[in-house]
C-alpha positions, -999 to +999 in steps of 0.1 A: +446-604-510+425-632-512+445-647-544+486-642-526+496-676-510+493-684-477+530-679-470+550-658-439+547-621-445+520-627-472+492-630-443+474-599-430+453-598-400+423-570-396+428-552-364+393-544-361+378-577-354+384-583-315+359-611-308+357-644-332+329-665-314+299-676-332+270-658-324+234-680-312+212-688-334+183-688-303+172-662-280+160-676-246+126-658-235+107-661-206+121-702-205+118-706-244+143-709-273+125-687-298+145-688-328+164-654-343+153-636-377+191-623-380+226-633-369+257-623-380+288-646-388+322-648-364+338-613-356+303-596-361+310-603-404+280-598-424+269-635-437+264-642-476+230-657-471+218-618-461+233-605-494+206-595-521+216-628-541+195-647-521+166-632-511+135-650-524+101-638-530+086-659-498+111-635-476+085-611-466+109-588-448+137-584-479+114-590-502+100-555-518+070-563-543+073-528-553+105-529-567+091-556-591+055-548-601+059-510-596+041-485-567+006-495-560-023-465-559-032-464-524-067-452-512-070-422-488-083-425-458-109-401-449-099-374-422-117-378-386-132-350-370-137-355-334-172-344-318-159-314-298-139-301-328-173-307-352-199-292-329-172-265-318-192-227-312-229-239-319-253-233-295-289-241-296-309-208-283-343-213-268-362-187-255-385-188-222-398-177-188-408-184-152-423-169-123-404-158-092-430-156-057-428-124-037-440-124-007-442-095+020-454-067-006-487-048-015-478-041-050-471-079-068-475-118-058-452-127-082-422-112-110-424-129-147-387-131-158-378-139-191-340-158-197-322-177-227-316-212-224-283-221-241-275-256-250-236-264-266-240-292-289-195-298-285-199-313-249-239-312-242-236-284-211-265-257-206-262-224-192-293-195-186-293-161-191-313-134-182-309-102-200-306-070-178-335-047-170-324-010-165-334+000-128-348-034-120-328-036-085-327-073-096-296-089-100-298-102-131-272-120-157-258-158-157-285-171-134-272-208-143-238-216-149-225-237-179-223-274-169-247-305-174-278-302-157-291-338-143-326-349-153-335-376-129-317-383-094-306-416-117-277-395-133-294-389-167-290-352-182-310-330-202-300-336-240-309-313-268-334-343-276-355-332-247-358-296-257-388-283-275-410-252-282-442-249-257-423-276-238-418-272-194-386-282-183-371-281-148-342-270-137-331-272-099-367-267-094-375-239-111-399-246-140-389-230-175-415-230-200-399-225-236-418-200-262-392-198-291-360-210-306-340-192-334-336-200-370-300-224-363-319-243-337-351-248-358-326-259-392-309-281-369-338-298-350-353-304-386-321-319-398-323-344-366-364-349-373-375-328-346-402-302-357-400-273-334-436-259-325-445-221-334-436-191-315-456-185-282-457-148-272-437-141-235-463-128-208-453-090-196-448-084-157-478-070-142-452-050-117-430-035-150-465-029-165-482-014-135-449+013-132-452+026-170-488+028-164-485+053-138-450+074-154-475+075-180-503+088-165-477+117-147-466+124-173-498+135-188-513+154-160-480+172-150-483+208-154-451+222-170-427+242-148-424+277-149-392+276-146-371+268-176-341+249-167-323+249-201-325+285-203-309+290-163-288+264-175-274+286-205-275+316-184-257+310-152-236+276-161-203+282-143-215+309-122-210+302-081-218+323-052-187+315-029-186+322+007-164+309+036-173+295+067-165+282+099-178+254+120-173+253+156-169+217+170-148+225+200-181+215+222-177+182+213-147+155+224-116+163+202-138+186+181-119+220+168-125+253+147-125+241+112-130+258+076-148+255+048-162+266+014-198+271+003-205+269-031-238+278-044-248+267-082-272+293-099-276+271-129-295+244-104-295+261-070-275+233-059-250+238-025-220+219-024-196+223+013-156+225+004-135+215+035-101+236+034-074+218+044-039+232+059-008+218+057+000+191+082-036+195+099-037+158+103-070+153+086-083+126+063-077+147+028-114+141+016-121+170-005-159+177-004-177+177+032-214+178+011-213+167-025-235+190-049-271+186-042-304+207-028-300+215+006-329+221+031-334+245+051-349+225+081-333+191+077-354+175+106-392+183+089-399+152+073-430+129+076-438+104+105-443+079+080-413+084+061-390+050+061-358+073+066-338+038+071-337+030+033-354+059+017-335+096+010-354+129+006-374+135-026-388+171-031-426+161-020-410+155+013-390+188+021-409+220+022-383+246+015-344+245+004-319+274+008-320+299-018-294+327-026-312+351-002-310+330+026-269+334+025-257+363+038-220+371+057-229+373+091-252+347+097-252+313+104-268+282+080-275+244+090-257+219+066-275+186+078-274+196+110-239+208+110-239+251+123-219+269+101-212+310+105-206+325+067-177+352+076-172+360+041-176+359+004-160+367-029-162+398-049-187+380-080-210+369-048-206+406-039-216+421-074-247+393-082-261+403-047-259+442-054-273+440-089-298+414-090-308+413-054-304+450-044-286+434-012-256+442+003-233+417+019-220+425+052-181+432+061-159+405+063-153+390+099-117+380+113-116+351+128-080+344+131-069+341+163-046+355+183-017+339+189-010+320+219+025+328+241+048+295+235+043+280+269+078+283+290+099+251+283+107+237+318+138+216+320+135+187+341+161+179+370+188+157+361+183+123+374+220+120+378+229+094+349+257+110+327+268+143+326+244+175+327+257+188+290+247+152+278+214+147+294+202+181+285+203+173+249+174+151+255+152+179+266+160+201+229+154+177+199+141+142+197+170+128+182+199+141+206+239+149+196+265+151+217+271+186+233+301+208+214+335+205+224+357+238+222+379+220+195+407+250+192+406+251+235+416+210+235+439+217+207+459+246+225+457+232+261+463+196+253+478+174+282+486+208+299+476+203+338+473+224+367+483+199+396+473+211+438+484+192+463+453+188+493+446+169+526+411+161+543+397+176+568+404+158+596+375+136+609+390+103+615+424+105+630+436+078+599+428+101+576+453+129+589+482+111+564+468+108+536+476+133+510+462+140+475+469+154+439+443+174+420+447+178+382+430+206+367+429+201+329+430+232+307+417+213+276+381+204+293+378+224+329+379+184+342+392+176+373+411+142+385+421+132+422+450+106+424+462+092+457+500+086+461+503+053+485+524+053+514+543+025+525+533+008+557+504+020+561+476+004+547+467+029+518+468+016+488+465+045+466+454+054+432+428+071+415+405+088+436+382+105+415+381+101+372+381+132+348+346+150+358+334+185+362+335+194+401+304+219+410+305+240+435+281+233+469+248+247+469+251+256+433+216+251+406+217+219+398+203+230+362+230+254+358+260+250+384+289+266+390+317+242+388+351+246+401+376+267+383+417+277+388+405+309+408+389+292+433+422+267+440+448+284+464+465+276+496+444+273+523+413+270+502+383+243+511+368+228+481+342+201+483+340+175+462+311+151+467+300+159+498+341+154+511+358+186+520+399+190+509+423+218+518+447+229+496+484+227+507+504+230+479+510+235+438+537+233+414+555+258+399+539+260+365+502+270+380+526+301+390+543+302+354+506+301+338+494+328+365+518+351+352+516+343+319+475+345+323+471+375+350+438+391+334+420+358+341+432+359+381+426+377+411+456+399+423+449+381+460+450+343+443+483+355+423+496+371+456+488+340+477+505+314+452+539+337+451+544+337+486+537+299+489+566+294+454+588+323+474+586+304+509+593+266+488+623+281+475+609+279+440+619+318+428+652+314+431+660+320+393+640+345+393+655+366+424+687+362+410+674+373+374+658+407+391+688+412+410+711+415+378+687+434+359+683+457+387+725+458+383+724+465+349+702+491+350+718+512+374+751+509+357+728+525+325+721+554+345+753+558+358+771+561+327+742+585+317+753+607+342+791+604+334+782+615+302+758+641+307+790+658+330+813+654+300+820+683+272+829+677+236+848+705+223+842+707+182+871+708+163+875+729+133+872+708+110+838+693+127+827+734+124+837+725+085+818+693+078+786+709+098+787+734+077+784+712+044+759+688+060+786+662+061+785+637+093+816+619+102+815+580+109+848+566+111+872+570+140+888+597+121+864+626+114+888+638+084+877+608+060+842+604+065+828+570+050+789+582+044+775+611+027+740+627+045+721+632+012+692+662+014+661+649+005+655+659-035+626+684-038+608+683-069+594+719-079+556+719-082+558+748-102+578+767-130+608+783-105+614+818-114+648+830-123+654+844-091+645+824-065+645+851-035+620+850-012+605+881+005+625+888+037+611+902+070+631+934+073+618+942+107+644+912+119+674+924+144+699+906+125+694+911+085+703+893+056+735+887+041+738+862+009+773+854+000+774+851-037+760+821-056+795+811-064+804+800-033+786+767-043+817+756-051+838+755-027+827+719-017+851+684-018+846+661-044+819+635-029+793+667-017+796+675-056+787+642-068+762+637-042+739+670-049+746+678-090+739+643-098+700+647-097+697+684-095+695+712-123+709+741-121+674+765-109+672+737-084+706+746-072+702+783-066+666+779-052+674+755-027+708+775-016+686+803-012+661+784+006+687+772+031+698+811+038+661+819+041+657+790+068+688+804+087+680+835+092+647+830+104+658+804+126+683+830+138+656+857+140+632+834+163+661+825+187+683+851+191+716+844+203+731+852+238+758+877+234+787+866+252+826+885+254+843+870+224+870+847+231+901+840+211+893+811+195+860+827+176+881+854+166+904+824+150+874+805+131+859+840+120+895+852+099+895+816+086+857+817+076+863+848+058+890+835+038+869+806+028+842+832+012+875+852-002+889+821-020+859+806-031+875+795-065+901+777-053+901+745-030+885+749+003+911+741+029+893+745+059 
C-alpha cells in the first residue's frame, strides 16, 4: 500500500481512525505543567520512537538489564512472625496462695486458699484459677478473668518480668504469695536472664486440717453396726411393702380426699409416698409427695437449739423412725404432718407380715363414696330475646347449635297456608271496621297476620304480625302450648300478644284440608267449618256431585231388582255345553269362542289299573257309570283341550272322579220331586240317544 502512487482510486482510508488531533505533551496538575512520560501520535497511533529500535540503556522504564546480562540471584527475605503468633498458647504458671478472713465463726478466723496464676505471653494478660475442693461450700474456679491487671494507678500493668518465686504481688488489694512454678516457666525465665528461686511449701488450711482430724477420730472410735447393710441389700433389694393410703384434707380450704401409695423399702428402711393421679383431676403431675427417705414417727420432736432454718434432721436428732411393724391396715400414720389412713395393701405385704413378723394385716377398708344423685337441671326462664327453642340451646351445651327442623314436613307442606278471617274485639269504636287475615303455615306451624287496607278510612293496612309461633295465654313459659288448626273455627277467640281476635271466616282450602286429615280434627270443628262453607255457598259442586252419585246408586238398585225378576230359560244347547264344561262367550251360543280348561291334576302316586273309588252304598240314589267310551262324544276343541296334556290313565281317573263328585253332591243335596214335564221327557230321550250313539258324532 505504501508503494502505490497517490492517484485517484489507489488511495484507501482507515475506517478506525476517528481522531486526527495531536496529543498534548504536558499534563496540568495543581496549576503546574508536568511533561508526559508517554504519548501517542495522530489518530491514537503508536509512535516509531516507542519501538525497541529507539530504546536506550539509560531508559529505566523500557530497558531491562536482565535481557543483556541475565537474571541475578536474589537473597530471600527472612520470614516475619508477629508476637502473638510466636507466643501463641505459651503460658507462665505460678502456684500461690492468699489468706481470706472469716468473721462470726467460732471454728476458724481465716482460710488459706490455693490458686494458680497463669500469665499469657501472647498478649500479656493474667488470670487466677482456684482448683475445686469437694464439699468446700465455696465458689471456686476462675477468680479473675483473663485481662491485663493494672500495677499502679499511673496505667502500668503487671509484666512477666515482675513475677518470681517467693515474691508477693497484689491484684486488686489481695496479696498473693508465689511459692512455685512449672518447668516451662523456669526455662523461659532462665532464657531471659531471670533465675527462679527454689520451691516453697504451700501452707495448709487450718479448718480443713481440723475437719480431717475429726473425721479420723470418729472412724477410729466408732463401733461397727450390728446390721450388715450389704447383706440386707443382697437379700431385700427390690422387695417393697406397698400400702394404699388416703389423706382427708377437706378441713382446709379447697381440700379434698386424695389417694396415695406408701412404699416401704426393706433394703434400707426408707419410705416413699407416691401420689395417685386420676384422669382430669386438675392437679399438677408430680409423681411423688415424699422422696425415698427415712420417715420419723414424731416429726415435731427436735432439740430446742437445733437450727432447723438451714439444716436438716440427722440420725442424732430423730428419736425413732417408722418400721414395718408400725404400718398396719386401718391405722393412721403421720407423713411430715399429714394424717394418712392405710386402707389396703398388696399380697406380698400380707405374706411378709404373716411369715416374717407373724402378724395379720386387717381387711381392706372400702373408701369408695356413694355417687351423689345428679342435681336437677333447672331451665332458666326465657328472657324474651329470640325464640324459646333457640334460647334453650344455650342452656344445653357450651357451643349452642340451631334447633333441628322437620325438613320432610317443610318439603311436603312448602307454601301451604290455612287462611282465616278475623276481627278485633271491640274496644275502640274505630276498630270495628278493621279486618285481618291469619295465615297458618303447615310447614313450620307459624302464624302471620296481615291487615287489608280500607279506602278512605285512614287505615293503611299491611303486615300486622311477622311469622312466629303463637302461644296460648296462661301456658307454661318453659313449655308453652301453641295455637294449632284445631283451635281455629268460626267464632273462636284467640289472643295474640294480649290482643283478642274473633275468627269470622275461612277459605275453602281449610275445609278441604280437614276432609283429607279428618283424624287430626275434632268432629265439632269440621262440622263448624262445613256449616260455614254451606252457608257461604262454597259447597255447590259437592252437593251436585253427591246428587249425581245418589241417582246412579238408585238406578243400579232398580236394575238389580229388574234382573232378579227375569227368568232365563236354558236351551238344549246350553245344557249340552254345561255337560261338557264349555262356557259360551259370544252372541251366538252355537259357536263358543273360549274353552273352559280343567286344572291339570298331576298324580302324586301310581294310578291303579281301575280308578274306581269305594262308593257309599247307603245313598238313596245308586251310582250309574256310563262306559268310558262315551268320552269320544266331544267336539274337536274339547278333544284338543283335554287330551293334549293328559295321559290315558289320567283320562280314566278324571272321568270316574267326576262321576263320584256328582253322585256325592246328589246324595248330600237330594232333588225335590216334581211332576214330570213334557220338556223334561224330551230332554231325557235325547240324552239316551247320545249314550246310545256314543261312537257317532254328537248332535245334541
